[in-house]
C-alpha positions in Angstrom: 101.3 102.9 103.3 103.5 105.6 104.7 106.4 103.4 105.8 108.9 106.0 104.5 107.8 108.3 107.2 108.5 105.7 109.9 111.7 107.2 111.1 110.3 110.7 111.3 107.2 109.4 113.2 109.4 107.6 115.7 111.5 110.6 116.2 108.4 112.7 116.9 106.8 110.0 119.1 108.0 111.5 122.5 106.7 114.9 121.5 103.3 113.7 120.4 102.8 110.8 122.8 99.8 112.3 124.6 98.0 112.9 121.3 98.8 109.4 119.9 97.4 107.7 123.0 94.1 109.5 122.4 94.1 109.2 118.6 91.5 107.0 117.0 90.5 108.9 113.8 91.2 107.9 111.1 90.1 104.4 112.2 92.2 102.8 109.4 95.9 103.7 109.2 97.5 101.0 107.1 96.2 102.2 103.8 94.3 105.2 102.5 90.5 104.5 102.6 87.5 106.5 101.4 83.7 106.5 100.9 82.8 104.4 104.0 79.8 102.1 103.9 78.9 100.5 107.2 76.7 97.4 107.4 75.4 95.6 110.5 75.0 91.9 110.2 74.1 89.9 113.3 76.4 91.0 116.1 79.1 92.5 113.8 79.5 95.9 112.1 81.2 95.5 108.7 82.8 98.5 107.0 83.4 98.6 103.3 85.6 101.3 101.9 87.3 102.3 98.7 91.1 102.3 98.5 93.0 105.4 97.4 96.3 104.4 95.9 99.4 105.9 97.5 100.6 109.3 96.1 97.5 109.6 93.9 96.9 112.9 92.0 93.5 111.8 91.0 90.8 109.3 92.3 93.0 106.4 91.5 91.2 103.4 93.0 91.5 99.8 91.9 89.8 97.8 94.7 87.6 97.8 97.8 88.5 96.7 101.3 86.5 95.3 104.2 86.8 95.7 108.0 84.8 94.5 111.0 84.3 95.4 114.6 82.1 94.3 117.5 83.1 97.1 119.8 83.4 100.2 117.6 87.0 100.9 118.7 89.0 97.9 117.4 88.9 97.2 113.6 89.9 93.9 112.1 91.3 94.1 108.6 89.4 91.6 106.3 91.6 92.4 103.3 90.8 93.3 99.8 87.2 92.0 99.3 86.5 93.2 95.8 88.6 94.6 92.9 88.3 95.7 89.3 89.6 92.3 88.4 86.3 90.8 89.6 84.6 92.4 86.6 86.1 91.3 83.2 84.6 94.4 81.6 86.1 96.9 84.1 88.6 99.6 83.1 89.1 101.8 86.1 87.5 103.8 88.9 86.6 101.5 91.8 84.7 104.2 93.5 82.1 104.5 96.2 79.7 101.5 96.7 77.6 99.8 99.4 77.0 96.2 100.5 73.7 94.8 102.0 72.5 91.4 103.2 69.5 89.7 101.7 68.3 86.2 100.8 71.2 84.7 102.7 73.7 86.5 100.4 75.5 89.8 100.3 75.0 92.2 97.4 77.7 94.9 96.8 76.7 97.7 94.4 79.7 99.6 92.9 80.3 102.1 90.1 83.1 101.2 87.7 84.2 102.7 84.4 83.6 100.0 81.7 86.1 99.4 79.0 83.6 100.4 76.3 80.6 101.7 78.1 81.5 104.6 80.5 80.5 104.7 84.1 78.0 102.0 85.1 76.6 100.4 88.2 77.3 96.7 88.7 76.6 94.3 91.5 78.8 91.6 93.1 77.5 88.8 95.3 78.9 86.6 98.0 77.8 84.0 100.5 80.0 85.9 103.1 80.1 89.5 104.1 83.9 89.5 103.5 83.8 87.6 100.2 85.0 86.3 97.9 82.6 88.3 95.8 81.8 87.5 92.2 80.2 89.4 89.3 76.5 88.7 89.8 75.4 89.4 86.2 78.3 89.6 83.9 77.0 92.9 82.6 76.0 96.3 84.1 72.8 96.4 86.1 72.5 100.1 85.2 74.4 102.1 82.6 74.3 105.8 82.1 77.8 107.2 81.7 79.1 110.2 83.5 77.5 110.8 86.9 76.3 107.2 87.4 78.4 106.8 90.6 78.0 106.3 94.4 75.2 103.7 94.5 73.5 103.4 97.9 71.1 100.6 98.7 68.3 100.5 101.3 65.7 97.9 102.2 62.5 99.3 103.7 60.4 97.6 106.4 58.0 96.3 103.8 60.8 94.5 102.0 61.0 96.9 99.1 64.7 97.7 98.2 65.8 100.9 96.7 69.1 101.9 95.0 70.0 105.6 94.9 73.0 107.1 93.0 74.2 110.1 91.1 76.4 113.2 90.5 75.3 115.9 89.8 71.8 114.4 89.4 70.0 112.1 91.8 68.4 108.9 90.6 66.8 105.8 92.1 65.3 102.5 91.1 63.1 100.0 92.9 65.1 96.8 93.1 63.4 93.5 92.5 63.6 90.8 95.2 66.5 89.1 93.4 68.5 92.3 94.2 70.2 92.2 90.7 67.4 93.7 88.6 65.0 96.5 89.0 61.3 97.3 88.3 61.2 98.1 84.6 57.7 99.5 84.9 58.9 102.2 87.2 62.3 102.5 85.5 65.0 104.9 86.5 63.5 107.9 88.4 65.3 111.2 88.3 64.6 113.0 91.6 63.7 116.7 91.3 66.5 118.7 93.0 64.2 121.5 94.2 65.1 124.4 96.4 62.7 123.1 99.0 64.3 119.6 98.9 68.0 120.4 98.7 68.5 124.1 99.3 70.0 126.5 96.8 73.7 126.1 96.4 74.3 129.8 96.2 74.9 131.3 99.7 72.3 133.8 100.6 70.8 133.6 97.1 67.5 135.4 98.1 69.4 138.2 99.8 71.6 139.1 96.9 69.5 141.7 95.1 67.6 144.4 97.0 65.6 145.2 93.8 64.4 141.5 93.4 61.1 140.3 94.7 62.5 136.7 94.2 65.1 134.8 92.4 64.8 131.5 90.6 68.1 129.8 91.6 67.2 126.8 89.4 67.7 129.0 86.4 71.1 130.4 86.9 74.8 130.1 86.0 77.9 130.8 88.1 81.0 131.3 86.0 84.6 132.3 86.6 86.0 135.2 84.7 89.6 134.5 83.7 90.4 138.2 83.6 89.9 139.0 87.3 89.5 135.4 88.7 86.2 136.3 90.2 82.8 134.5 89.9 79.8 136.0 88.2 76.3 134.7 89.0 73.6 135.2 86.3 70.1 134.4 87.6 66.4 134.7 86.6 64.6 137.0 89.0 61.3 139.0 89.4 61.8 142.7 89.6 59.9 144.4 92.5 59.3 147.5 90.5 57.9 145.9 87.3 56.8 142.5 88.5 58.5 141.1 85.4 61.0 138.4 85.0 64.5 139.7 84.4 68.2 138.6 84.6 70.4 139.8 87.4 74.2 139.5 87.7 76.3 139.6 90.9 80.0 139.0 91.6 81.8 137.0 94.3 85.0 135.3 95.3 83.6 131.7 95.2 81.5 129.7 92.8 78.8 129.4 95.5 79.0 132.9 96.7 78.0 134.9 98.6 77.6 137.3 95.7 77.4 141.1 95.7 75.1 143.1 93.4 77.4 145.6 91.7 74.8 147.1 89.4 72.0 147.7 91.8 69.5 146.8 89.0 68.8 144.0 86.5 71.3 143.3 83.7 68.7 142.1 81.2 65.0 143.3 81.1 63.9 142.5 77.6 62.8 139.2 76.0 62.7 137.5 79.4 59.0 136.5 79.6 59.5 132.8 78.8 58.6 130.2 81.3 62.2 128.9 81.5 64.8 131.5 80.4 67.8 129.6 81.8 70.6 132.2 81.6 73.8 130.5 80.4 77.2 131.8 79.7 79.3 130.3 76.9 82.5 131.2 75.1 82.9 130.9 71.3 86.0 129.9 69.3 87.1 133.6 69.1 87.0 133.8 73.0 83.9 136.0 72.9 81.8 135.4 75.9 78.0 135.3 75.4 75.1 135.3 77.7 72.2 133.2 76.3 68.7 132.8 77.5 65.1 132.1 76.4 62.7 129.4 75.4 61.7 128.7 72.7 63.3 131.7 71.1 67.0 132.0 72.1 68.4 135.4 72.8 72.0 136.5 73.5 74.3 139.4 74.3 78.0 139.8 73.8 79.4 140.3 77.4 82.2 142.8 77.9 85.3 141.8 79.8 83.8 143.2 83.0 81.1 140.5 82.8 78.5 142.9 84.1 77.8 144.8 80.9 77.4 143.9 77.2 78.1 145.3 73.8 75.5 148.0 73.5 76.1 148.5 69.8 75.1 144.9 69.0 72.5 144.9 71.7 70.2 141.9 72.3 70.4 139.5 69.4 68.7 136.3 68.3 71.1 133.4 67.4 71.7 133.2 63.7 70.1 130.1 62.2 73.5 128.8 60.9 75.0 129.0 64.4 72.0 127.9 66.4 72.9 124.2 66.6 76.4 125.1 67.7 75.2 127.4 70.4 72.6 124.9 71.6 75.2 122.2 71.9 77.3 124.5 74.0 74.4 125.4 76.3 73.5 121.7 76.7 77.1 120.8 77.6 76.9 123.0 80.7 74.2 120.8 82.2 76.6 118.6 84.2 79.1 121.3 84.9 79.8 122.6 88.4 78.5 126.0 87.4 75.1 124.6 86.6 74.5 122.7 89.9 71.7 124.6 91.4 71.2 123.0 94.8 73.5 121.8 97.5 73.2 118.1 96.5 76.5 116.9 95.1 76.8 113.1 95.2 77.1 110.1 97.5 73.5 109.6 98.7 72.9 107.5 101.8 69.3 106.5 102.8 68.4 105.8 106.4 65.1 105.4 108.3 64.2 106.2 111.9 60.8 106.2 113.5 59.0 106.3 110.2 61.0 109.2 108.8 63.4 108.8 105.9 66.7 110.6 106.0 68.8 111.2 102.8 72.3 112.2 103.6 74.7 113.5 101.0 77.9 115.4 100.4 76.8 119.0 99.7 78.6 121.9 98.1 80.1 122.6 95.9 83.7 121.8 96.6 85.0 121.6 99.2 82.1 119.4 100.3 80.2 119.5 103.6 77.6 116.9 104.7 73.9 117.7 104.7 70.6 115.9 104.8 67.0 116.0 103.7 64.0 114.1 105.1 60.7 112.6 103.7 57.8 110.5 104.8 58.5 108.3 101.9 61.6 106.6 100.6 61.1 108.3 97.2 60.4 111.8 98.5 59.3 114.5 98.1 62.3 115.7 100.2 62.6 118.6 102.6 66.0 120.1 103.2 66.9 120.0 106.9 70.5 121.2 107.7 74.2 120.7 107.5 75.4 117.6 109.4 79.2 118.2 109.2 80.8 121.5 108.0 83.7 121.5 105.6 86.6 120.0 107.4 89.4 122.5 107.6 92.8 121.3 108.8 93.3 117.6 107.8 90.2 117.6 105.6 89.8 116.4 102.0 87.9 118.5 99.4 85.3 115.6 99.3 83.4 113.9 102.0 81.1 110.9 102.1 78.5 109.9 104.7 77.4 106.6 106.1 74.9 106.5 109.0 74.2 103.4 111.0 72.8 102.2 114.3 74.8 99.6 116.2 74.2 98.2 119.7 71.8 101.0 120.6 74.0 103.8 119.4 74.2 106.0 116.3 77.3 106.6 114.3 78.3 108.8 111.4 81.1 107.6 109.1 82.9 110.0 106.9 86.4 110.5 105.5 89.2 113.1 105.8 92.7 113.5 104.6 94.5 113.5 107.9 97.0 110.7 107.7 100.6 111.5 106.8 100.7 112.1 103.0 96.9 112.4 103.0 94.7 114.9 101.2 92.1 115.2 98.5 93.2 112.0 96.7 94.6 110.1 99.7 91.7 110.0 102.1 91.0 108.1 105.3 87.8 106.8 106.9 86.6 108.2 110.3 83.7 107.7 112.6 81.8 109.8 115.2 79.2 108.7 117.7 76.2 111.0 118.0 72.7 111.3 119.4 69.6 112.5 117.5 67.9 115.6 118.8 64.6 115.1 120.6 62.7 116.3 117.5 64.5 113.6 115.3 66.9 116.1 113.7 70.6 115.3 113.3 72.8 117.6 115.3 75.9 119.4 113.9 78.6 116.8 114.2 82.2 117.9 114.7 85.1 115.8 113.3 87.4 114.7 116.1 90.7 112.9 116.5 89.4 110.8 119.4 86.4 109.3 117.4 84.4 106.8 119.6 85.4 107.5 123.2 83.7 104.5 124.8 83.6 101.0 123.3 80.2 99.3 123.1 81.7 96.0 124.4 85.0 94.8 125.8 87.5 92.7 123.8 88.0 89.2 125.2 91.8 88.5 125.2 91.3 84.8 126.0 90.2 83.9 122.5 92.3 84.1 119.3 92.6 87.7 118.2 93.8 88.5 114.7 97.0 90.6 114.8 95.3 92.9 112.3 92.7 93.9 114.9 93.8 97.4 115.5 92.6 100.6 117.2 95.7 102.5 116.3 99.1 101.5 114.9 102.4 103.0 114.0 104.6 101.7 111.3 103.2 98.3 110.4 101.4 97.1 107.3 98.9 94.4 106.4 99.7 91.6 104.0 97.6 88.7 102.7 98.6 85.2 101.6 96.6 82.3 100.3 95.7 79.9 103.0 96.9 82.3 105.7 94.6 85.3 105.2 95.6 88.7 106.5 98.6 89.2 108.8 100.8 92.0 110.1 104.0 92.7 108.2 106.7 95.3 107.8 107.4 95.2 111.6 110.4 97.3 112.6 111.9 98.4 115.9 109.6 100.9 117.6 106.4 100.0 115.7 103.3 99.2 117.8 99.7 98.2 117.7 97.1 99.5 120.1 94.1 97.5 121.1 91.4 99.2 123.2 89.1 98.0 126.0 90.6 94.7 126.7 89.1 93.0 129.8 91.3 90.6 131.6 89.1 89.9 134.6 91.3 88.5 137.4 94.3 88.6 135.1 96.3 86.5 132.6 99.1 84.1 133.3 100.6 83.9 129.8 100.6 85.4 126.3 100.8 83.5 123.0 101.5 84.8 119.5 101.9 83.1 116.1 104.7 84.7 114.2 107.2 84.1 111.5 110.7 85.3 112.6 112.8 87.2 110.1 115.7 88.9 111.9 113.8 88.3 115.1 112.8 90.6 118.0 110.4 90.8 120.9 106.8 91.8 121.5 106.4 94.0 124.6 103.0 93.9 126.1 102.4 97.2 127.7 99.3 98.5 129.4 97.4 101.8 128.7 100.2 103.6 126.8 103.2 102.7 124.6 105.6 103.1 127.5 103.2 101.9 130.1 103.5 99.0 132.6 105.4 96.1 131.0 103.1 93.1 131.5 105.1 90.6 129.3 108.0 90.3 126.9 107.5 87.7 124.2 110.6 86.7 122.3 110.3 86.0 118.6 113.4 84.0 117.6 114.4 82.5 114.3 114.3 78.7 114.4 117.5 77.3 113.1 117.3 79.2 109.9 113.9 77.8 108.9 111.1 80.1 107.8 108.1 78.6 109.4 105.2 80.1 111.4 105.5 79.2 115.1 103.6 79.9 118.3 105.7 81.9 120.8 104.7 82.4 124.4 105.7 84.5 127.5 104.5 84.7 131.1 102.3 87.7 132.1 101.8 89.8 135.2 99.7 92.8 136.3 96.9 92.5 133.8 93.9 92.5 136.1 90.8 94.4 135.0 90.2 96.6 132.0 93.1 98.0 129.9 94.2 99.3 126.6 96.9 97.0 125.4 100.0 98.1 123.3 101.9 95.5 121.4 105.3 97.2 121.1 107.8 95.7 118.7 111.5 95.8 119.6 114.6 94.5 117.8 117.5 95.4 115.6 117.6 96.7 112.0 115.3 95.6 109.3 112.0 93.8 109.4 111.7 91.8 112.6 109.0 89.2 112.0 105.5 88.6 110.5 102.6 88.4 113.0 99.3 86.5 112.5 97.4 86.3 115.8 97.7 86.5 119.6 95.8 85.5 122.7 96.2 85.4 126.5 95.8 82.4 128.8 93.8 82.9 132.0 95.3 82.3 135.4 
């Protein structure tokens, strides 16, 4: 994924060694991953993630990958589990989805742009949590176009399953027991994004105007002025002095504020007595900017360049009948725009239940996104906004984020993504995880993103059974490949690369080490304890066998492995790729 940086990374290794030893986030380093969806099945936690293609300048995603762990510190790469090719109708955009077990099968809900139908939600099914998955219906389960993304599935204690999704709106359906259809009598429900449920997006909205008794943040528009690159917020309000509905305007540096009242009084005080006046700014073909409002009669003023005053000669006008349709189309087109998103809810819902309380987690914003949550006594609301879970990630962050909350072996974990791998950023993201504890009142604490991730494993790794080489806590330099009949294996192994495996319990110690490998130029695996240059427990030579290219089992004697250790498999050799590596194990004394 970032092999071109291999030489630079090795050069910096000595300078950054203490940090690398402790590094655990992002938990996947071989490719860019995003939109984590954890799933617990029996004794294993499976992780499903989208895959950002290298050097993307957009959300270029063609497949989804699966990983698994039984200890929360070592992750086994299960390969590409689902792709656009699974769906014959698919065009692009293998974005955030979620998988869940039921009826002895595994159902994976994903949003994909169809060739002739726009964004839709489809479902893939498999007999195994790692696939192969197949298209369950041969057609979309739910179609709706733009914003039908990020499906999240939840099965309640009574057996009723729900599917939530949406950007910038929030929807849900009640899934039928077959998990591939939904209750048509209830249909698609659009969740009201109220101030009480999801908090107003504008920072300190109710503190903006000293003259206002209240503001209706659900009737507002935040727009950027190309002249001064500042944002202007137009909002319906109640004037303290007159007790009448008016329109105020304020200016700020960001689309979500905070905003400053530069007029000290309302901008519009006439023709504002309608139930929903919905102030909206549009620009016509002559670059004239208009402020529109009112229902059923539509009113408008021609805004001046300063955006806080209007053409007094023309005054307040009604829309001419021959232009009304055009203006109404322009107003309607703002519904899905960033400027018309009234609450903090952005996308990526995740439903979770604890002690009878339902938690709805979501990326909140606008952009850059933070993570927030709301709660309810019902899986369908009404929702009450609670708080921020994770603030906008600064250094090493991406401008999006995506939550996944799960309990595993008695502990709670928040999955999210950042942009912290080399070459990473907003379109090359990486999945991370943090352990946390709920507050005594059931609230979620503010969770800080860390480089160390899960500090203590929930179980120790048994080195005396076959361990896939692609089971990794941290790696430097290697890649993962897949072959029919072989599955996943480690490739692109060069001199100085290594794999870290955490919390390996040897008991009284091992007497030998075995590894299945395919020698290329050949080299050695140094088994070192607790750090990349730690105690050398074994040196396993990987030699080419008379020019043949066959997988072979290589072995070496071992010493000094008693007790619990982190194990580093450090690869040494000459130039070029040294060998391919499939699995390893130790043999007890």
